[in-house]
C-alpha positions in Angstrom: 24.9 -5.4 -32.7 22.0 -4.4 -30.5 22.2 -5.5 -26.9 18.9 -6.8 -25.6 17.3 -4.7 -22.9 17.5 -6.1 -19.4 14.0 -7.2 -18.2 12.9 -5.8 -14.9 9.8 -7.1 -13.2 7.8 -4.4 -11.4 4.9 -5.5 -9.1 2.2 -3.2 -8.0 -1.5 -3.2 -7.1 -4.3 -2.8 -9.7 -5.6 0.3 -8.0 -5.7 4.0 -9.0 -2.8 5.4 -6.9 -0.3 2.7 -8.0 -1.5 3.1 -11.7 -1.1 6.8 -11.4 2.5 6.5 -10.0 3.6 4.2 -12.7 1.9 6.0 -15.6 5.2 7.4 -16.9 6.8 4.0 -17.0 3.8 2.1 -18.3 3.2 4.5 -21.2 7.0 4.9 -21.8 6.9 8.6 -21.1 10.3 8.5 -19.5 13.6 7.1 -20.9 14.9 3.8 -19.6 17.7 2.9 -22.0 18.8 -0.7 -21.7 15.9 -1.6 -19.4 12.5 -3.0 -20.2 9.8 -3.1 -17.5 7.3 -5.9 -17.1 4.4 -4.6 -15.0 3.0 -7.3 -12.8 -0.4 -6.3 -11.4 -1.6 -8.3 -8.4 -3.4 -7.5 -5.1 -1.1 -6.4 -2.2 -1.4 -9.7 -0.2 -0.2 -11.7 -3.3 2.7 -9.2 -3.8 3.6 -9.6 -0.1 3.7 -13.3 -0.4 5.8 -13.2 -3.6 8.2 -10.9 -1.8 8.8 -13.5 0.9 10.2 -15.6 -2.0 12.1 -12.8 -3.7 10.3 -13.3 -7.0 10.0 -9.7 -8.3 12.9 -7.2 -9.0 10.9 -4.2 -7.7 7.6 -4.6 -5.8 5.0 -2.7 -3.8 4.7 -4.3 -0.4 3.0 -3.6 2.8 5.1 -1.9 5.5 4.0 -4.9 7.7 5.5 -7.3 5.1 8.9 -5.6 5.2 9.4 -7.3 8.6 9.5 -10.6 6.8 11.4 -9.7 3.6 14.1 -7.3 4.7 16.8 -9.9 4.1 15.8 -10.0 0.4 14.8 -6.4 -0.3 15.8 -2.8 0.4 13.3 0.0 0.8 12.9 2.8 -1.7 12.4 6.3 -0.4 9.9 7.0 -3.2 6.6 5.4 -4.0 5.3 5.1 -0.4 1.5 5.3 0.4 0.9 6.9 3.7 -2.4 8.1 5.2 -2.1 11.4 6.9 -5.1 11.3 9.2 -6.9 8.7 7.1 -6.4 5.1 6.2 -8.0 1.6 6.4 -11.4 1.4 8.1 -13.5 -1.2 9.8 -17.0 -0.9 8.3 -20.3 -2.4 9.3 -24.0 -2.2 8.4 -24.5 -0.6 11.8 -21.3 0.6 13.6 -20.6 -0.6 17.1 -18.2 0.7 19.8 -14.6 -0.4 19.5 -14.9 -2.8 22.4 -17.7 -4.5 20.5 -15.3 -5.0 17.5 -13.1 -7.3 19.6 -15.9 -9.8 19.9 -16.8 -10.3 16.2 -14.9 -11.8 13.2 -13.6 -9.0 11.0 -12.8 -9.7 7.3 -9.3 -8.5 6.5 -7.5 -8.1 3.1 -4.5 -10.3 4.1 -2.5 -11.1 7.2 0.7 -9.4 6.0 -1.1 -6.1 5.1 -0.4 -3.0 7.1 -4.1 -2.7 7.6 -4.2 -6.0 9.5 -1.2 -4.9 11.6 -2.8 -1.6 12.4 -5.9 -3.4 13.5 -3.8 -5.5 15.9 -2.1 -2.4 17.2 -5.4 -0.8 18.0 -7.5 -3.8 19.1 -5.0 -6.5 20.0 -5.6 -10.1 18.8 -9.2 -10.4 17.5 -11.0 -12.9 15.3 -10.3 -12.3 11.6 -10.9 -14.0 8.3 -9.0 -13.3 5.1 -10.8 -12.2 1.9 -9.6 -10.5 -1.3 -9.8 -6.8 -0.6 -12.4 -6.1 -3.3 -14.7 -8.8 -1.8 -14.9 -7.4 1.7 -17.6 -4.8 1.2 -19.9 -7.2 -0.7 -19.4 -9.9 2.0 -20.4 -7.4 4.7 -23.4 -6.3 2.7 -24.5 -9.9 2.3 -24.1 -10.5 6.0 -21.4 -13.1 5.7 -19.3 -11.0 8.1 -20.4 -8.4 10.6 -17.4 -6.2 9.9 -14.8 -5.7 7.2 -11.4 -4.0 7.2 -11.3 -2.0 3.9 -8.4 -0.6 1.9 -7.9 1.2 -1.4 -10.9 2.9 -2.9 -13.3 1.3 -0.5 -12.3 4.0 1.9 -14.3 6.5 -0.3 -17.1 4.2 -1.6 -18.3 2.3 1.5 -20.9 4.9 2.5 -22.5 4.6 -0.9 -23.0 0.9 -0.2 -24.9 1.8 3.0 -22.1 0.9 5.4 -20.9 2.8 8.4 -17.4 3.3 9.7 -16.7 1.8 13.2 -13.0 2.4 13.3 -10.7 4.7 11.2 -7.1 3.5 11.7 -5.6 6.5 10.0 -7.4 8.9 12.4 -6.5 6.9 15.4 -2.8 6.7 14.4 -2.6 10.4 13.7 -4.1 11.2 17.1 -1.9 8.7 18.8 1.5 9.6 17.2 1.1 12.8 15.2 2.5 10.8 12.2 1.0 9.5 8.9 0.0 5.9 8.9 2.6 4.0 6.8 0.8 1.5 4.6 2.7 0.6 1.4 6.3 1.0 0.2 8.3 0.1 -2.8 11.2 -2.3 -2.4 14.0 -3.5 -4.6 15.9 -6.8 -4.5 19.2 -6.5 -2.8 21.0 -8.9 -5.2 20.5 -6.5 -8.2 23.6 -4.7 -7.1 24.2 -1.0 -6.0 24.6 0.4 -9.5 21.4 -1.0 -11.0 19.5 -0.4 -7.7 20.5 3.3 -7.7 19.3 3.6 -11.4 16.0 1.9 -10.7 15.4 4.2 -7.7 15.9 7.2 -10.0 13.6 5.9 -12.7 10.8 5.2 -10.2 11.1 8.7 -8.8 11.0 10.1 -12.3 7.8 8.2 -13.1 6.1 9.6 -10.0 7.3 13.1 -10.7 6.1 12.8 -14.4 2.6 11.7 -13.3 2.3 14.6 -10.8 3.4 17.1 -13.5 0.9 15.5 -16.0 -1.9 14.9 -13.5 -4.8 15.0 -15.9 -3.4 12.4 -18.3 -2.2 10.2 -15.4 -5.6 10.3 -13.7 -7.3 9.4 -16.9 -5.0 6.4 -17.2 -5.6 5.5 -13.6 -9.4 5.5 -14.2 -9.0 2.0 -15.8 -8.2 0.7 -12.3 -10.8 2.8 -10.4 -13.5 0.4 -9.4 -16.9 2.2 -8.8 -15.3 5.6 -9.1 -15.7 8.4 -11.5 -13.0 10.9 -12.5 -13.6 13.2 -9.5 -13.5 10.5 -6.9 -10.5 8.8 -8.5 -8.6 12.2 -8.5 -9.4 12.6 -4.9 -8.2 9.1 -4.0 -5.0 9.7 -6.0 -4.5 12.9 -4.1 -4.8 11.1 -0.8 -2.0 8.6 -1.5 0.3 10.2 -4.1 1.7 13.3 -2.5 5.0 14.8 -1.2 5.6 11.7 0.9 5.3 9.6 -2.2 7.9 11.6 -4.1 10.3 11.3 -1.1 9.2 10.0 2.3 11.9 11.9 4.1 12.4 11.7 7.8 8.7 12.0 8.5 8.0 8.8 6.5 10.9 7.0 8.0 9.9 8.0 11.5 6.4 6.7 10.8 7.6 3.3 9.6 10.0 3.0 12.6 7.2 3.8 15.0 4.8 1.4 13.3 7.1 -1.6 13.2 8.7 -0.7 16.6 5.3 -0.9 18.3 4.6 -4.1 16.4 7.8 -5.7 17.7 7.3 -4.5 21.2 3.8 -6.1 21.3 5.0 -9.3 19.7 3.1 -8.9 16.4 6.3 -9.3 14.3 9.2 -11.6 15.1 11.8 -9.0 16.0 12.7 -5.3 15.8 13.6 -4.3 12.2 16.3 -1.8 11.2 15.2 0.1 8.1 17.5 -0.2 5.2 17.1 2.0 2.1 18.5 1.8 -1.4 
């Protein structure tokens, strides 16, 4: 008698770096006996919101969102997206000084995103409006908003749209702390139990390692999720956010998250200080 495979829901963003990371799993290049993975592709703000309800077994979330879901999820040490000297940017048709940014409404990709929290840490409370991440650049071009906070591949494509960078949060954070800017992490539901959690952690690490060792094929797969990017630009973007800190964030990554959320708690941008808990 065949025992049905246990279904595991896996949420991640429909962008090139996440697609690259999960290539091994999506194309069944690695063995997962007894487990079947359902890939749920949604934008990061939607995944953050679903995490507050504990809906997915494993999910990509913003580091910012972890402050609101730590009772339901444990962090995984693999799969993190960190910008080492680069990251989300505020873009405009004509860049203004940072003081000027405090006076205008900035379109942001979600209130629980790490980009939005980074913006607060740099500028304080400023007027913002939420738009889907892939609509921010078009909205700025149309003049609906003077400025937009961009994430994902927009960090590489905004100049081709005639926009200028007014603030690079990754550069600021690196100069300020010497650390990479922690943006996204993978998290696993606490109630799955220690045995299954440990196994899922290993599988995700194997998928990332497989993609890195089969880079050409994994990048070709990721191209399906690369809006407005050719192979060379997609490969560059993947290289920015899938690296040694993605395989294992180590103490550098953990320190970056502690600093990020610690500053947020100290300034009242999250409800309370958060102790990091890893699978």
